[in-house]
Every structure is written in C-alpha cells, then in structure tokens.
KOLGU-4560 file (N, C-alpha, C; in nm, 3 decimals, padded with zeros to 5 digits):
<recs>
<n_xx: -01.097 n_yy: -01.087 n_zz: 01.355 ca_xx: -01.072 ca_yy: -01.165 ca_zz: 01.176 c_xx: -00.971 c_yy: -01.068 c_zz: 01.136 mol: A seq: 1 type: VAL>
<n_xx: -00.890 n_yy: -01.080 n_zz: 01.084 ca_xx: -00.848 ca_yy: -01.057 ca_zz: 00.968 c_xx: -00.770 c_yy: -01.114 c_zz: 00.843 mol: A seq: 2 type: GLN>
<n_xx: -00.763 n_yy: -01.011 n_zz: 00.738 ca_xx: -00.721 ca_yy: -01.053 ca_zz: 00.591 c_xx: -00.595 c_yy: -01.060 c_zz: 00.594 mol: A seq: 3 type: LEU>
<n_xx: -00.556 n_yy: -01.114 n_zz: 00.516 ca_xx: -00.399 ca_yy: -01.126 ca_zz: 00.492 c_xx: -00.377 c_yy: -01.131 c_zz: 00.320 mol: A seq: 4 type: VAL>
<n_xx: -00.326 n_yy: -01.020 n_zz: 00.262 ca_xx: -00.341 ca_yy: -01.040 ca_zz: 00.093 c_xx: -00.154 c_yy: -01.081 c_zz: 00.083 mol: A seq: 5 type: GLU>
<n_xx: -00.142 n_yy: -01.172 n_zz: -00.011 ca_xx: 00.016 ca_yy: -01.193 ca_zz: -00.075 c_xx: 00.020 c_yy: -01.180 c_zz: -00.218 mol: A seq: 6 type: SER>
<n_xx: 00.130 n_yy: -01.207 n_zz: -00.236 ca_xx: 00.122 ca_yy: -01.221 ca_zz: -00.407 c_xx: 00.143 c_yy: -01.135 c_zz: -00.500 mol: A seq: 7 type: GLY>
<n_xx: 00.177 n_yy: -00.961 n_zz: -00.449 ca_xx: 00.179 ca_yy: -00.870 ca_zz: -00.524 c_xx: 00.359 c_yy: -00.869 c_zz: -00.522 mol: A seq: 8 type: GLY>
<n_xx: 00.360 n_yy: -00.768 n_zz: -00.649 ca_xx: 00.537 ca_yy: -00.740 ca_zz: -00.711 c_xx: 00.510 c_yy: -00.671 c_zz: -00.826 mol: A seq: 9 type: GLY>
<n_xx: 00.672 n_yy: -00.697 n_zz: -00.879 ca_xx: 00.659 ca_yy: -00.604 ca_zz: -01.012 c_xx: 00.693 c_yy: -00.713 c_zz: -01.130 mol: A seq: 10 type: LEU>
<n_xx: 00.639 n_yy: -00.680 n_zz: -01.247 ca_xx: 00.589 ca_yy: -00.728 ca_zz: -01.364 c_xx: 00.598 c_yy: -00.673 c_zz: -01.488 mol: A seq: 11 type: VAL>
<n_xx: 00.631 n_yy: -00.708 n_zz: -01.589 ca_xx: 00.649 ca_yy: -00.680 ca_zz: -01.704 c_xx: 00.532 c_yy: -00.654 c_zz: -01.784 mol: A seq: 12 type: GLN>
<n_xx: 00.460 n_yy: -00.544 n_zz: -01.851 ca_xx: 00.350 ca_yy: -00.516 ca_zz: -01.964 c_xx: 00.340 c_yy: -00.701 c_zz: -02.016 mol: A seq: 13 type: ALA>
<n_xx: 00.223 n_yy: -00.718 n_zz: -02.038 ca_xx: 00.193 ca_yy: -00.838 ca_zz: -02.048 c_xx: 00.232 c_yy: -00.940 c_zz: -01.972 mol: A seq: 14 type: GLY>
<n_xx: 00.282 n_yy: -00.956 n_zz: -01.864 ca_xx: 00.243 ca_yy: -01.014 ca_zz: -01.777 c_xx: 00.165 c_yy: -01.086 c_zz: -01.688 mol: A seq: 15 type: GLY>
<n_xx: 00.205 n_yy: -01.195 n_zz: -01.605 ca_xx: 00.047 ca_yy: -01.248 ca_zz: -01.493 c_xx: 00.160 c_yy: -01.218 c_zz: -01.361 mol: A seq: 16 type: SER>
<n_xx: 00.051 n_yy: -01.203 n_zz: -01.276 ca_xx: 00.040 ca_yy: -01.247 ca_zz: -01.112 c_xx: -00.066 c_yy: -01.294 c_zz: -01.082 mol: A seq: 17 type: LEU>
<n_xx: -00.039 n_yy: -01.341 n_zz: -00.930 ca_xx: -00.193 ca_yy: -01.396 ca_zz: -00.878 c_xx: -00.202 c_yy: -01.346 c_zz: -00.730 mol: A seq: 18 type: ARG>
<n_xx: -00.272 n_yy: -01.284 n_zz: -00.666 ca_xx: -00.290 ca_yy: -01.237 ca_zz: -00.585 c_xx: -00.405 c_yy: -01.336 c_zz: -00.425 mol: A seq: 19 type: LEU>
<n_xx: -00.309 n_yy: -01.377 n_zz: -00.366 ca_xx: -00.429 ca_yy: -01.438 ca_zz: -00.259 c_xx: -00.468 c_yy: -01.385 c_zz: -00.138 mol: A seq: 20 type: SER>
<n_xx: -00.616 n_yy: -01.371 n_zz: -00.116 ca_xx: -00.620 ca_yy: -01.308 ca_zz: 00.032 c_xx: -00.678 c_yy: -01.425 c_zz: 00.142 mol: A seq: 21 type: CYS>
<n_xx: -00.634 n_yy: -01.442 n_zz: 00.251 ca_xx: -00.727 ca_yy: -01.601 ca_zz: 00.331 c_xx: -00.758 c_yy: -01.482 c_zz: 00.484 mol: A seq: 22 type: ALA>
<n_xx: -00.894 n_yy: -01.545 n_zz: 00.507 ca_xx: -00.931 ca_yy: -01.477 ca_zz: 00.606 c_xx: -00.935 c_yy: -01.575 c_zz: 00.718 mol: A seq: 23 type: ALA>
<n_xx: -00.875 n_yy: -01.499 n_zz: 00.823 ca_xx: -00.870 ca_yy: -01.558 ca_zz: 00.956 c_xx: -00.903 c_yy: -01.528 c_zz: 01.080 mol: A seq: 24 type: SER>
<n_xx: -00.957 n_yy: -01.633 n_zz: 01.190 ca_xx: -01.006 ca_yy: -01.553 ca_zz: 01.280 c_xx: -01.124 c_yy: -01.660 c_zz: 01.305 mol: A seq: 25 type: GLY>
<n_xx: -01.200 n_yy: -01.579 n_zz: 01.427 ca_xx: -01.346 ca_yy: -01.639 ca_zz: 01.487 c_xx: -01.438 c_yy: -01.598 c_zz: 01.374 mol: A seq: 26 type: SER>
<n_xx: -01.428 n_yy: -01.692 n_zz: 01.237 ca_xx: -01.570 ca_yy: -01.665 ca_zz: 01.126 c_xx: -01.645 c_yy: -01.825 c_zz: 01.143 mol: A seq: 27 type: ILE>
<n_xx: -01.772 n_yy: -01.699 n_zz: 01.114 ca_xx: -01.896 ca_yy: -01.828 ca_zz: 01.098 c_xx: -01.949 c_yy: -01.856 c_zz: 00.953 mol: A seq: 28 type: PHE>
<n_xx: -01.915 n_yy: -01.729 n_zz: 00.847 ca_xx: -01.929 ca_yy: -01.733 ca_zz: 00.756 c_xx: -01.878 c_yy: -01.621 c_zz: 00.642 mol: A seq: 29 type: SER>
<n_xx: -01.878 n_yy: -01.639 n_zz: 00.520 ca_xx: -01.848 ca_yy: -01.495 ca_zz: 00.474 c_xx: -01.925 c_yy: -01.486 c_zz: 00.324 mol: A seq: 30 type: ILE>
<n_xx: -01.992 n_yy: -01.370 n_zz: 00.322 ca_xx: -02.047 ca_yy: -01.358 ca_zz: 00.211 c_xx: -01.965 c_yy: -01.325 c_zz: 00.060 mol: A seq: 31 type: ASN>
<n_xx: -02.007 n_yy: -01.231 n_zz: 00.054 ca_xx: -01.918 ca_yy: -01.166 ca_zz: -00.114 c_xx: -01.739 c_yy: -01.149 c_zz: -00.068 mol: A seq: 32 type: ASP>
<n_xx: -01.656 n_yy: -01.158 n_zz: -00.174 ca_xx: -01.524 ca_yy: -01.106 ca_zz: -00.149 c_xx: -01.516 c_yy: -01.080 c_zz: -00.233 mol: A seq: 33 type: MET>
<n_xx: -01.387 n_yy: -00.975 n_zz: -00.251 ca_xx: -01.377 ca_yy: -00.885 ca_zz: -00.344 c_xx: -01.224 c_yy: -00.836 c_zz: -00.361 mol: A seq: 34 type: GLY>
<n_xx: -01.212 n_yy: -00.765 n_zz: -00.444 ca_xx: -01.056 ca_yy: -00.718 ca_zz: -00.514 c_xx: -01.108 c_yy: -00.574 c_zz: -00.523 mol: A seq: 35 type: TRP>
<n_xx: -01.029 n_yy: -00.430 n_zz: -00.490 ca_xx: -01.005 ca_yy: -00.296 ca_zz: -00.509 c_xx: -00.910 c_yy: -00.269 c_zz: -00.558 mol: A seq: 36 type: TYR>
<n_xx: -00.870 n_yy: -00.133 n_zz: -00.639 ca_xx: -00.702 ca_yy: -00.146 ca_zz: -00.588 c_xx: -00.755 c_yy: 00.073 c_zz: -00.590 mol: A seq: 37 type: ARG>
<n_xx: -00.639 n_yy: 00.058 n_zz: -00.572 ca_xx: -00.609 ca_yy: 00.197 ca_zz: -00.546 c_xx: -00.464 c_yy: 00.282 c_zz: -00.626 mol: A seq: 38 type: GLN>
<n_xx: -00.531 n_yy: 00.357 n_zz: -00.738 ca_xx: -00.339 ca_yy: 00.400 ca_zz: -00.789 c_xx: -00.298 c_yy: 00.547 c_zz: -00.727 mol: A seq: 39 type: ALA>
<n_xx: -00.184 n_yy: 00.558 n_zz: -00.730 ca_xx: -00.147 ca_yy: 00.678 ca_zz: -00.650 c_xx: -00.266 c_yy: 00.858 c_zz: -00.703 mol: A seq: 40 type: PRO>
<n_xx: -00.278 n_yy: 00.900 n_zz: -00.635 ca_xx: -00.371 ca_yy: 00.999 ca_zz: -00.617 c_xx: -00.513 c_yy: 01.005 c_zz: -00.685 mol: A seq: 41 type: GLY>
<n_xx: -00.573 n_yy: 00.859 n_zz: -00.691 ca_xx: -00.679 ca_yy: 00.776 ca_zz: -00.734 c_xx: -00.773 c_yy: 00.737 c_zz: -00.633 mol: A seq: 42 type: LYS>
<n_xx: -00.864 n_yy: 00.744 n_zz: -00.659 ca_xx: -00.981 ca_yy: 00.674 ca_zz: -00.557 c_xx: -01.018 c_yy: 00.544 c_zz: -00.540 mol: A seq: 43 type: GLN>
<n_xx: -01.028 n_yy: 00.443 n_zz: -00.487 ca_xx: -01.014 ca_yy: 00.333 ca_zz: -00.440 c_xx: -01.125 c_yy: 00.251 c_zz: -00.540 mol: A seq: 44 type: ARG>
<n_xx: -01.107 n_yy: 00.175 n_zz: -00.618 ca_xx: -01.230 ca_yy: 00.145 ca_zz: -00.696 c_xx: -01.239 c_yy: -00.028 c_zz: -00.745 mol: A seq: 45 type: GLU>
<n_xx: -01.318 n_yy: -00.058 n_zz: -00.787 ca_xx: -01.322 ca_yy: -00.198 ca_zz: -00.768 c_xx: -01.282 c_yy: -00.253 c_zz: -00.893 mol: A seq: 46 type: LEU>
<n_xx: -01.249 n_yy: -00.401 n_zz: -00.860 ca_xx: -01.180 ca_yy: -00.517 ca_zz: -00.958 c_xx: -01.276 c_yy: -00.584 c_zz: -00.976 mol: A seq: 47 type: VAL>
<n_xx: -01.326 n_yy: -00.663 n_zz: -00.895 ca_xx: -01.379 ca_yy: -00.777 ca_zz: -00.922 c_xx: -01.439 c_yy: -00.849 c_zz: -00.753 mol: A seq: 48 type: ALA>
<n_xx: -01.559 n_yy: -00.898 n_zz: -00.768 ca_xx: -01.606 ca_yy: -00.931 ca_zz: -00.678 c_xx: -01.680 c_yy: -01.071 c_zz: -00.652 mol: A seq: 49 type: THR>
<n_xx: -01.729 n_yy: -01.182 n_zz: -00.599 ca_xx: -01.729 ca_yy: -01.303 ca_zz: -00.623 c_xx: -01.784 c_yy: -01.321 c_zz: -00.512 mol: A seq: 50 type: ILE>
<n_xx: -01.938 n_yy: -01.429 n_zz: -00.529 ca_xx: -02.006 ca_yy: -01.392 ca_zz: -00.412 c_xx: -02.009 c_yy: -01.569 c_zz: -00.369 mol: A seq: 51 type: THR>
<n_xx: -02.020 n_yy: -01.596 n_zz: -00.248 ca_xx: -02.036 ca_yy: -01.730 ca_zz: -00.213 c_xx: -02.047 c_yy: -01.867 c_zz: -00.307 mol: A seq: 52 type: SER>
<n_xx: -02.150 n_yy: -01.804 n_zz: -00.337 ca_xx: -02.197 ca_yy: -01.886 ca_zz: -00.422 c_xx: -02.134 c_yy: -01.905 c_zz: -00.608 mol: A seq: 53 type: GLY>
<n_xx: -02.040 n_yy: -01.803 n_zz: -00.617 ca_xx: -01.909 ca_yy: -01.841 ca_zz: -00.714 c_xx: -01.979 c_yy: -01.720 c_zz: -00.858 mol: A seq: 54 type: GLY>
<n_xx: -02.087 n_yy: -01.665 n_zz: -00.823 ca_xx: -02.128 ca_yy: -01.552 ca_zz: -00.901 c_xx: -02.025 c_yy: -01.422 c_zz: -00.910 mol: A seq: 55 type: SER>
<n_xx: -01.935 n_yy: -01.400 n_zz: -01.033 ca_xx: -01.849 ca_yy: -01.281 ca_zz: -01.046 c_xx: -01.862 c_yy: -01.183 c_zz: -01.133 mol: A seq: 56 type: THR>
<n_xx: -01.826 n_yy: -01.062 n_zz: -01.062 ca_xx: -01.883 ca_yy: -00.953 ca_zz: -01.157 c_xx: -01.700 c_yy: -00.846 c_zz: -01.134 mol: A seq: 57 type: ASN>
<n_xx: -01.736 n_yy: -00.832 n_zz: -01.231 ca_xx: -01.588 ca_yy: -00.747 ca_zz: -01.299 c_xx: -01.566 c_yy: -00.580 c_zz: -01.314 mol: A seq: 58 type: TYR>
<n_xx: -01.475 n_yy: -00.541 n_zz: -01.314 ca_xx: -01.488 ca_yy: -00.416 ca_zz: -01.400 c_xx: -01.458 c_yy: -00.388 c_zz: -01.509 mol: A seq: 59 type: ALA>
<n_xx: -01.521 n_yy: -00.325 n_zz: -01.630 ca_xx: -01.486 ca_yy: -00.287 ca_zz: -01.759 c_xx: -01.323 c_yy: -00.314 c_zz: -01.778 mol: A seq: 60 type: ASP>
<n_xx: -01.281 n_yy: -00.263 n_zz: -01.706 ca_xx: -01.148 ca_yy: -00.204 ca_zz: -01.765 c_xx: -01.046 c_yy: -00.374 c_zz: -01.722 mol: A seq: 61 type: SER>
<n_xx: -01.074 n_yy: -00.484 n_zz: -01.673 ca_xx: -01.030 ca_yy: -00.628 ca_zz: -01.643 c_xx: -01.114 c_yy: -00.730 c_zz: -01.730 mol: A seq: 62 type: VAL>
<n_xx: -01.196 n_yy: -00.713 n_zz: -01.767 ca_xx: -01.253 ca_yy: -00.804 ca_zz: -01.815 c_xx: -01.187 c_yy: -00.872 c_zz: -01.934 mol: A seq: 63 type: LYS>
<n_xx: -01.200 n_yy: -00.995 n_zz: -01.914 ca_xx: -01.101 ca_yy: -01.088 ca_zz: -02.032 c_xx: -00.987 c_yy: -01.117 c_zz: -02.009 mol: A seq: 64 type: GLY>
<n_xx: -00.906 n_yy: -00.999 n_zz: -01.876 ca_xx: -00.782 ca_yy: -01.039 ca_zz: -01.844 c_xx: -00.765 c_yy: -01.100 c_zz: -01.685 mol: A seq: 65 type: ARG>
<n_xx: -00.877 n_yy: -01.105 n_zz: -01.596 ca_xx: -00.830 ca_yy: -01.085 ca_zz: -01.465 c_xx: -00.947 c_yy: -01.178 c_zz: -01.461 mol: A seq: 66 type: PHE>
<n_xx: -00.883 n_yy: -01.302 n_zz: -01.346 ca_xx: -01.048 ca_yy: -01.388 ca_zz: -01.340 c_xx: -00.994 c_yy: -01.426 c_zz: -01.177 mol: A seq: 67 type: THR>
<n_xx: -01.126 n_yy: -01.364 n_zz: -01.083 ca_xx: -01.141 ca_yy: -01.425 ca_zz: -00.947 c_xx: -01.217 c_yy: -01.573 c_zz: -00.910 mol: A seq: 68 type: ILE>
<n_xx: -01.151 n_yy: -01.603 n_zz: -00.808 ca_xx: -01.209 ca_yy: -01.733 ca_zz: -00.803 c_xx: -01.175 c_yy: -01.764 c_zz: -00.578 mol: A seq: 69 type: SER>
<n_xx: -01.263 n_yy: -01.850 n_zz: -00.541 ca_xx: -01.223 ca_yy: -01.832 ca_zz: -00.380 c_xx: -01.235 c_yy: -02.018 c_zz: -00.333 mol: A seq: 70 type: ARG>
<n_xx: -01.149 n_yy: -02.037 n_zz: -00.240 ca_xx: -01.198 ca_yy: -02.142 ca_zz: -00.204 c_xx: -01.244 c_yy: -02.147 c_zz: -00.030 mol: A seq: 71 type: ASP>
<n_xx: -01.405 n_yy: -02.171 n_zz: -00.042 ca_xx: -01.470 ca_yy: -02.191 ca_zz: 00.063 c_xx: -01.439 c_yy: -02.247 c_zz: 00.197 mol: A seq: 72 type: ASN>
<n_xx: -01.352 n_yy: -02.354 n_zz: 00.141 ca_xx: -01.297 ca_yy: -02.427 ca_zz: 00.275 c_xx: -01.181 c_yy: -02.397 c_zz: 00.336 mol: A seq: 73 type: ALA>
<n_xx: -01.106 n_yy: -02.261 n_zz: 00.273 ca_xx: -00.989 ca_yy: -02.245 ca_zz: 00.316 c_xx: -01.020 c_yy: -02.096 c_zz: 00.337 mol: A seq: 74 type: LYS>
<n_xx: -01.172 n_yy: -02.034 n_zz: 00.318 ca_xx: -01.151 ca_yy: -01.886 ca_zz: 00.331 c_xx: -01.083 c_yy: -01.793 c_zz: 00.285 mol: A seq: 75 type: ASN>
<n_xx: -01.044 n_yy: -01.808 n_zz: 00.120 ca_xx: -00.937 ca_yy: -01.767 ca_zz: 00.029 c_xx: -01.014 c_yy: -01.733 c_zz: -00.101 mol: A seq: 76 type: THR>
<n_xx: -00.935 n_yy: -01.601 n_zz: -00.067 ca_xx: -01.014 ca_yy: -01.571 ca_zz: -00.243 c_xx: -00.903 c_yy: -01.520 c_zz: -00.354 mol: A seq: 77 type: VAL>
<n_xx: -00.864 n_yy: -01.568 n_zz: -00.438 ca_xx: -00.794 ca_yy: -01.509 ca_zz: -00.551 c_xx: -00.779 c_yy: -01.448 c_zz: -00.647 mol: A seq: 78 type: TYR>
<n_xx: -00.739 n_yy: -01.374 n_zz: -00.679 ca_xx: -00.712 ca_yy: -01.290 ca_zz: -00.851 c_xx: -00.611 c_yy: -01.346 c_zz: -00.928 mol: A seq: 79 type: LEU>
<n_xx: -00.611 n_yy: -01.383 n_zz: -01.010 ca_xx: -00.538 ca_yy: -01.431 ca_zz: -01.167 c_xx: -00.530 c_yy: -01.331 c_zz: -01.259 mol: A seq: 80 type: GLN>
<n_xx: -00.400 n_yy: -01.218 n_zz: -01.252 ca_xx: -00.407 ca_yy: -01.112 ca_zz: -01.307 c_xx: -00.328 c_yy: -01.127 c_zz: -01.476 mol: A seq: 81 type: MET>
<n_xx: -00.386 n_yy: -01.113 n_zz: -01.594 ca_xx: -00.307 ca_yy: -01.159 ca_zz: -01.713 c_xx: -00.274 c_yy: -01.050 c_zz: -01.793 mol: A seq: 82 type: SER>
<n_xx: -00.189 n_yy: -01.043 n_zz: -01.899 ca_xx: -00.188 ca_yy: -00.934 ca_zz: -02.016 c_xx: -00.183 c_yy: -00.816 c_zz: -01.901 mol: A seq: 83 type: SER>
<n_xx: -00.124 n_yy: -00.813 n_zz: -01.846 ca_xx: -00.105 ca_yy: -00.660 ca_zz: -01.705 c_xx: -00.061 c_yy: -00.562 c_zz: -01.800 mol: A seq: 84 type: LEU>
<n_xx: -00.128 n_yy: -00.445 n_zz: -01.774 ca_xx: -00.075 ca_yy: -00.321 ca_zz: -01.844 c_xx: -00.035 c_yy: -00.236 c_zz: -01.701 mol: A seq: 85 type: LYS>
<n_xx: 00.065 n_yy: -00.139 n_zz: -01.791 ca_xx: 00.084 ca_yy: -00.031 ca_zz: -01.663 c_xx: -00.016 c_yy: 00.046 c_zz: -01.621 mol: A seq: 86 type: PRO>
<n_xx: -00.176 n_yy: 00.043 n_zz: -01.671 ca_xx: -00.233 ca_yy: 00.094 ca_zz: -01.565 c_xx: -00.270 c_yy: 00.044 c_zz: -01.486 mol: A seq: 87 type: ASP>
<n_xx: -00.267 n_yy: -00.067 n_zz: -01.465 ca_xx: -00.317 ca_yy: -00.152 ca_zz: -01.335 c_xx: -00.212 c_yy: -00.143 c_zz: -01.262 mol: A seq: 88 type: ASP>
<n_xx: -00.132 n_yy: -00.070 n_zz: -01.225 ca_xx: -00.046 ca_yy: -00.045 ca_zz: -01.095 c_xx: -00.113 c_yy: 00.043 c_zz: -01.006 mol: A seq: 89 type: THR>
<n_xx: -00.072 n_yy: -00.048 n_zz: -00.896 ca_xx: -00.171 ca_yy: 00.004 ca_zz: -00.773 c_xx: -00.168 c_yy: -00.067 c_zz: -00.645 mol: A seq: 90 type: ALA>
<n_xx: -00.206 n_yy: -00.036 n_zz: -00.575 ca_xx: -00.242 ca_yy: -00.117 ca_zz: -00.464 c_xx: -00.328 c_yy: -00.196 c_zz: -00.411 mol: A seq: 91 type: VAL>
<n_xx: -00.336 n_yy: -00.324 n_zz: -00.393 ca_xx: -00.488 ca_yy: -00.438 ca_zz: -00.411 c_xx: -00.529 c_yy: -00.437 c_zz: -00.292 mol: A seq: 92 type: TYR>
<n_xx: -00.621 n_yy: -00.425 n_zz: -00.250 ca_xx: -00.703 ca_yy: -00.489 ca_zz: -00.135 c_xx: -00.839 c_yy: -00.576 c_zz: -00.149 mol: A seq: 93 type: TYR>
<n_xx: -00.809 n_yy: -00.652 n_zz: -00.049 ca_xx: -00.924 ca_yy: -00.790 ca_zz: -00.062 c_xx: -00.992 c_yy: -00.703 c_zz: 00.076 mol: A seq: 94 type: CYS>
<n_xx: -01.138 n_yy: -00.740 n_zz: 00.003 ca_xx: -01.249 ca_yy: -00.735 ca_zz: 00.096 c_xx: -01.341 c_yy: -00.831 c_zz: 00.122 mol: A seq: 95 type: ASN>
<n_xx: -01.400 n_yy: -00.872 n_zz: 00.208 ca_xx: -01.464 ca_yy: -00.929 ca_zz: 00.244 c_xx: -01.579 c_yy: -00.934 c_zz: 00.373 mol: A seq: 96 type: ALA>
<n_xx: -01.681 n_yy: -01.001 n_zz: 00.303 ca_xx: -01.819 ca_yy: -00.965 ca_zz: 00.398 c_xx: -01.798 c_yy: -01.059 c_zz: 00.537 mol: A seq: 97 type: GLU>
<n_xx: -01.765 n_yy: -01.075 n_zz: 00.642 ca_xx: -01.788 ca_yy: -01.177 ca_zz: 00.752 c_xx: -01.857 c_yy: -01.138 c_zz: 00.834 mol: A seq: 98 type: ILE>
<n_xx: -01.877 n_yy: -01.293 n_zz: 00.864 ca_xx: -02.008 ca_yy: -01.255 ca_zz: 01.025 c_xx: -01.855 c_yy: -01.366 c_zz: 01.116 mol: A seq: 99 type: ARG>
<n_xx: -01.893 n_yy: -01.273 n_zz: 01.224 ca_xx: -01.772 ca_yy: -01.381 ca_zz: 01.327 c_xx: -01.856 c_yy: -01.457 c_zz: 01.425 mol: A seq: 100 type: ALA>
<n_xx: -01.804 n_yy: -01.405 n_zz: 01.533 ca_xx: -01.917 ca_yy: -01.451 ca_zz: 01.652 c_xx: -02.055 c_yy: -01.402 c_zz: 01.644 mol: A seq: 101 type: THR>
<n_xx: -02.089 n_yy: -01.293 n_zz: 01.606 ca_xx: -02.207 ca_yy: -01.218 ca_zz: 01.585 c_xx: -02.326 c_yy: -01.293 c_zz: 01.539 mol: A seq: 102 type: GLY>
<n_xx: -02.433 n_yy: -01.183 n_zz: 01.520 ca_xx: -02.563 ca_yy: -01.226 ca_zz: 01.397 c_xx: -02.534 c_yy: -01.131 c_zz: 01.257 mol: A seq: 103 type: ALA>
<n_xx: -02.411 n_yy: -01.041 n_zz: 01.272 ca_xx: -02.420 ca_yy: -00.979 ca_zz: 01.165 c_xx: -02.300 c_yy: -00.961 c_zz: 01.058 mol: A seq: 104 type: TYR>
<n_xx: -02.318 n_yy: -00.939 n_zz: 00.890 ca_xx: -02.230 ca_yy: -00.961 ca_zz: 00.894 c_xx: -02.135 c_yy: -00.763 c_zz: 00.839 mol: A seq: 105 type: TYR>
<n_xx: -01.965 n_yy: -00.780 n_zz: 00.842 ca_xx: -01.928 ca_yy: -00.667 ca_zz: 00.874 c_xx: -01.830 c_yy: -00.662 c_zz: 00.758 mol: A seq: 106 type: TYR>
<n_xx: -01.798 n_yy: -00.502 n_zz: 00.720 ca_xx: -01.692 ca_yy: -00.532 ca_zz: 00.589 c_xx: -01.576 c_yy: -00.537 c_zz: 00.648 mol: A seq: 107 type: ASP>
<n_xx: -01.444 n_yy: -00.666 n_zz: 00.587 ca_xx: -01.307 ca_yy: -00.625 ca_zz: 00.655 c_xx: -01.265 c_yy: -00.609 c_zz: 00.521 mol: A seq: 108 type: TYR>
<n_xx: -01.117 n_yy: -00.533 n_zz: 00.533 ca_xx: -01.015 ca_yy: -00.502 ca_zz: 00.446 c_xx: -00.890 c_yy: -00.578 c_zz: 00.497 mol: A seq: 109 type: TRP>
<n_xx: -00.822 n_yy: -00.615 n_zz: 00.423 ca_xx: -00.676 ca_yy: -00.660 ca_zz: 00.376 c_xx: -00.569 c_yy: -00.509 c_zz: 00.407 mol: A seq: 110 type: GLY>
<n_xx: -00.456 n_yy: -00.530 n_zz: 00.410 ca_xx: -00.314 ca_yy: -00.413 ca_zz: 00.444 c_xx: -00.293 c_yy: -00.377 c_zz: 00.328 mol: A seq: 111 type: GLN>
<n_xx: -00.315 n_yy: -00.429 n_zz: 00.237 ca_xx: -00.313 ca_yy: -00.397 ca_zz: 00.060 c_xx: -00.194 c_yy: -00.468 c_zz: 00.054 mol: A seq: 112 type: GLY>
<n_xx: -00.118 n_yy: -00.485 n_zz: -00.145 ca_xx: -00.035 ca_yy: -00.526 ca_zz: -00.177 c_xx: 00.010 c_yy: -00.478 c_zz: -00.244 mol: A seq: 113 type: THR>
<n_xx: 00.144 n_yy: -00.428 n_zz: -00.303 ca_xx: 00.133 ca_yy: -00.319 ca_zz: -00.433 c_xx: 00.171 c_yy: -00.438 c_zz: -00.568 mol: A seq: 114 type: GLN>
<n_xx: 00.097 n_yy: -00.379 n_zz: -00.657 ca_xx: 00.165 ca_yy: -00.419 ca_zz: -00.792 c_xx: 00.203 c_yy: -00.359 c_zz: -00.889 mol: A seq: 115 type: VAL>
<n_xx: 00.291 n_yy: -00.338 n_zz: -00.913 ca_xx: 00.363 ca_yy: -00.257 ca_zz: -01.030 c_xx: 00.405 c_yy: -00.325 c_zz: -01.170 mol: A seq: 116 type: THR>
<n_xx: 00.338 n_yy: -00.258 n_zz: -01.262 ca_xx: 00.339 ca_yy: -00.266 ca_zz: -01.451 c_xx: 00.439 c_yy: -00.213 c_zz: -01.493 mol: A seq: 117 type: VAL>
<n_xx: 00.554 n_yy: -00.284 n_zz: -01.539 ca_xx: 00.661 ca_yy: -00.189 ca_zz: -01.620 c_xx: 00.622 c_yy: -00.207 c_zz: -01.733 mol: A seq: 118 type: SER>
<n_xx: 00.649 n_yy: -00.079 n_zz: -01.804 ca_xx: 00.645 ca_yy: -00.055 ca_zz: -01.956 c_xx: 00.752 c_yy: -00.102 c_zz: -02.039 mol: A seq: 119 type: SER>
</recs>
C-alpha cells in the first residue's frame, strides 16, 4: 500500500492550489483520510480530516479557506486551498487509515509535497 501526493508548488499570497493523494495497492477499505503539514522548525500539525462517510474536521487556521474531499471509488483525497497565506508554507502530508489484506487498520503516510506561498 502506498499514498502518492501531487499538486504542490509555488503560489502567490491569495492564490489557490489543489492537492491530491491517491492510495494504491492491496486495499480492502479505508477509514479516515487527512492532510497534515510541517513547516521548517515546527511540529507536524493537522490540517483537515474526512471520514469515509464524508464528515470533515479542520484546523482553526484553515477553516473557511481549505476544503477537504474524497472520492472513495478512486481511493483519493483532495485538499482545495484558497486564499493562501505565507504561513501556509509547509510540506503537506497525506494520511489514511487503511485495511489491506489483514484484519486491522494501519496508518499510512505519503511522501509529502511542498507548498510555498510567497508574499
């Protein structure tokens, strides 16, 4: 099982980006999916999560600007980021709770994608 992210890049403040993360491999089912970020010198923090049923949760710092969604048929989670600020600059990581061939769910992480917002 692996998670592959795409969509990061350099954008000016006030701009938008859309991140995608696709899970692949021997997947039986996926519970929660989410996005986390880590800025230089800081700890990794939660950005947004979404359950398999579509319930969402956001960090206060991104509420009203970011939207998380998922396509269960494609095992893919998205993060639409708007009104970006320089403080949003970080490496963004995808996370998913996946049941592969066994009986339990395990946490999987993507490799990270850089988002840089210039002022």
